[in-house]
Phi, psi and omega in degrees: 000133180298142173280151184304143171286317169241133173223132177248135180235122169051039187282133179219146168224126182239128176254130181277124180251117176176190184286149182268134176256205182291145185055032180078357179297140180273133173259109183060217180081188185261171172245121178267111182275083184293312175235130193226097177057057177262133179230123177207166181234138171244120185270151188301138179079358184261162170251119177253112179280140182237118182229170186154166180293164165309133173083013178272349174110012182289310173305324180290313175308316186294316174298326174293328185286339176246014181049039163278346164238142179270137183290147171281333181200160174089182186222150177243126177248135172242123189038049177080357179258131179293116181257354188305311188251030185292147172290158184306326183292316185294315173305313184299318182291331178285334182287351171297339185260358180216131188223171177224146166250119183274168187288314192270112177284349175271307183280351188275344186247131179294119179298336190271354180248147170293161176299325175293321176297316181298315187282331179274339183307315174299325174307314187286326177294325172272020166108343182290147179279145181280062184250190185304323178304302179307316184294327171292327172298313174304311178302322177290318186282330177298310185297330172297326189265010176095018180246141180286147177303332179301342182296335189310324194266356184265168180253157181313322189288347179281000181237157181286180182297312182290332177291323179288326174297322176298319173304315173305314184291324179298316176304313181298326186269347192293345180267358186055056179294177174252329185239133178232129169271113177264100186272090182055043193294344183234002193288337192267005190240162182296156186299317177302316179289332171307303178311318185292311181301316175306311176296325176294317182297319177298309177300318175288334172291325173285328175290315193250002183059048190269159175244132182243148153254115183254100176270144181187161172252345182279105192290330179301309185290319175302323180296319185293319193262332190276154167264318169232153183231138172243136180248122179252140180215120176059041177100345186227154176281120183256345178202143180207130182198175168295148189295324180300320184286319183287319175291329178277328180216075171302135185267311192273144189302318179296326177291319175301319180293323174296317186278337174294339187264358177282128180307136182249143182284339184263136175312312178302318183290324182292315175306312186294317184290330178298306185304319173296317183289335182282351176284344182253113182254156168091170180256165181292135188297177176274141181285348176290324191225069181291153177296146169297161182062219179292128181300335187271351197287339176293345179237000187275121184288348185245016186287139188244176186298317184296331182288344181273355187237319189243125180284123178285139182285150175289108188228149182282113177264347174210164179300116172087352182251113173252144176206150182255090186202125179297329182298343183258007184236180179248019185282341173265000000 
């Protein structure tokens, strides 16, 4: 069996919220648990979708996996090697194999740099000379993502949102990485443009053997592109399964609520989903003061006494299908 390309073990990221003292040290204040004890594996060549409400920790987890953020606890392995404590020089070499496509195609590109300079920058950072050979690589990559080589001399403001995202994808791919974090990479785009970018990502995956963590809140897009889907709630993974199983038979009440909120084309389906959606009330609690026990119990229509006291483990309920819910165990 192939080993995971990316593996997180008991990964956590806690931000201290409070006044800053000398040298930026925090004095007192609260702790925001953005990611809390997350473990997952991403296999070579697969797309793992990551979904959940805004503020649940999806983007933070994506950044932890490529060490754009330093973990408070836990470990990240890339191709079997622990990258959690790598020194800057070693980390730079490892980063050739992992890149990110950001959500905002407007803010992610330097408006003062030409497209050629933007896409070439990773090559230069990793020791390449900005010569004719590098420019040829940039031109070839621009054409591969659906832009003309003539775009190299232009500036980001001259392009549409979808075109800018293609520039961001070209920049991420110029080093020929193996793992890409797509952090809400299509959420800021029109629906028709979203479909184009998703199809492009799938074509590039087949051509270059890429592995994706695809972070999104649009469950329809996630279903189209993903092999497996992880559902995140308040810093923790509450369900993980192959997309066919998760969409056909979600086990966790939170996953059921998310799927019930997806618009249905048929009136009967809309009525059923509307009825299911009404059973889940309230907003997601603050990550600064998460509820004890199961973090979803404050909104769950099936909450029991044990849910308010004991956090359910993420356990395998069927081959390859994991869920964290006391309803699925015999402990109650």
